[in-house]
N, C-alpha and C positions, 0 to 999 in steps of 0.2 A: 246695564242690566234688566235680566226678565222682571216680567210681573212677578213671575213666581217667586225667584230669588231675592226677594223685593218686599214681598209679606211671607219668605221664610226667615230673613233677617229683621225684619220688625216681632217677629213671632217669638227670636232669641232674644232679642233686646228687653222683651216682657219679660222674660224665664229670667233673664240675666238679674233684670233689677226686682221682681220676686224672691227668687231664689237664687243669692247668688252663689251660696255653696256648691251647690246641686251643679251647677252649670260651669264652676269654674272647675269641680270635679270631675265631670264629665269629660271635658275639653284633655285633663291631667291622663284618665284612664282608657281613656280610648282614643289619645294619638291623634290630635286635630281635627274633630271633626265637625268643625265651623269652617265655613267660606267666609275670606280675607272680607267680605262685605258685611259680615256680621262685628267685623272689628271695628269697620269702618262707620255702621250706625252706631256702635257704643262711643265714638271717638265724638259723630256729630252731638248725640243725647248731651255730653259733657259738654262741648262748644255752644251748642244752644241755650242751657241752663244758665252757662256765666256770661254768654252778652245778652243775654235777657237780664239777667240781673244788675250787671253794669250798667244798662243802659235808666234802671231805675238810677243808681247810685247817683246819674248824671243829673236827676232829673230838679233840681235845685237852679243848674246853672244853664238852662235851656238846652237847646235840641243839639249844638255843638258838643257840648258838653256830654247830654246824653250817647252822642255817636263815640265820643273819644271814650266814655266810661265803656260801654261795650267792650270795642278792642283793646283797652286797656287789662280789663277784668280777664278774660279772656287769655291773651299774653300771658299776664301775671301767672296766672293757674296753671296753662301751660308749661309754662318754663320749671316753676316750682314744683311741677311732678314728673316733669322729664331729666333736669338734671341729677337728681340720686335716686335714678332707675337705675342705672346701668350697679352705683354703690352698694344698693339694695343686694342682688342678683350677687356681686362677688363676694359680700361682707355673710350673704346666705350658706353659700357654696363652702365658705372656709369652715362656717359654723357647722355642717354636716348635710345641710340640705342638699335634695336631689330633684329637686325643682328645674324643668327646661326654663330658658329664659321666657321662651315666648309663654309658659305658664305663669313665672311672676308676670310678665307684663299684660297677660290675660286680667289678673287679680286686681292689680293697678287699673286697669281701664274698666275694669266692671264698678270698680272703689268711686272711679272717677265719674260715669255715668251716673251713678246711684246717687253720689251729691250734685251733680247738673239738675238732673229732677229736683234735687230736693230744695235745690236755689231758685227754681221756675215755680213751686211749692210756697215758696218766702215771699215773691212779688206781690201778691197783695197784701200782706201784714205792709212790708215796707213802703208801696204805697200808698195807705192806708195814711197810716202817721207821718208821710212826708206829706200828704199833701194837707190834712186835720191839724199836724204840725209844723210848719214850715220853718224849722228851727235848726239852724244847723248842727249842734248839739246834740240834741233832740235825735236828730234823723242819724247822725254819726250813731250816736249810741244805739239806735236799733238795728242800724247796720253790723255791728261790732257783735251785738248780740244774735244776729242770725249767722256769723261766718261761724262764733263759736259753736254755736249749737249744729248746725250742718258739720262743721269739723269733728264734733265728737263722734257724730251720726258716722262719718263717714272711717273714723279712727273703729268702731265697733263693727262697719262691715268689710271692712280688710283685714281685722284680727279674725274672725269668723271665719272669712276665706282661706285666710291664713292657715287656721289650725285645723280645715276642712281637708286641705290639702296632704298637710305634714302633722299628723295626731300629737304624733311624742314631743314637737318641735312647740306645740301648743301657740300662744299668740306672742311668742317674743318678738315677731319680725316686725310687727307693728309699732316698737319702738323707735324705727326707722321714718314714721311719719311728724314724729319732732321737728327732722332736718325739714321736711316740706311744709310744714308750717311756719317752721324760722324763715326758710328762702320764702316762701309766701308774703308773709309777713311784710317784709323787707323790701319784695318788690312792690307788694301794694302802696305801700308807704313812697317811696320811688316815684311809681308811677303819675302818682298823685291821687291817687284814688280816696284818700281818706281827707283828702283837703277840699273839704265842702265852702262853697259862698258861705261867708258869714265867719268863717275862722281863719282865712289867711289874718 
């Protein structure tokens, strides 16, 4: 990737995080104005946020736990968003949506990228409570609160993006995120992310 393309991709990611509705609407109306590197940069933002937060989740267990926490958090979040995405497109189409698959994918990617940035922003809070009150129940409560707040914010971003793309349908497609949350919660539990030392 050339330096110019790299700078352009970063600029587009900044736009997507500042004005997600306008970013997705431009793609929808102008028929694919973004290069593939923009999609890659958005995905990397999501991965960076979930990996970094997963590392903090493993802080009480030492270096190995931190590394595994980063990998598991990213894998759980990625699977939770990827599995229901085809169903979202199919169900939206059956309900009368005229969005292209790429537009639906971009709306989800913008939302996860925004969520990744929110996870990065939450790291100092989680780190503080983990160091100041290194008791597993307290740390777990903080992590659950962070996931809840970030989840609500992501629902808001996704519903606003979808409503801007198809105003006549409003925020109804955001119901799909219930499935994302359910799958994500199951995966986080199955991967042992909520099993902190002292809770076992």
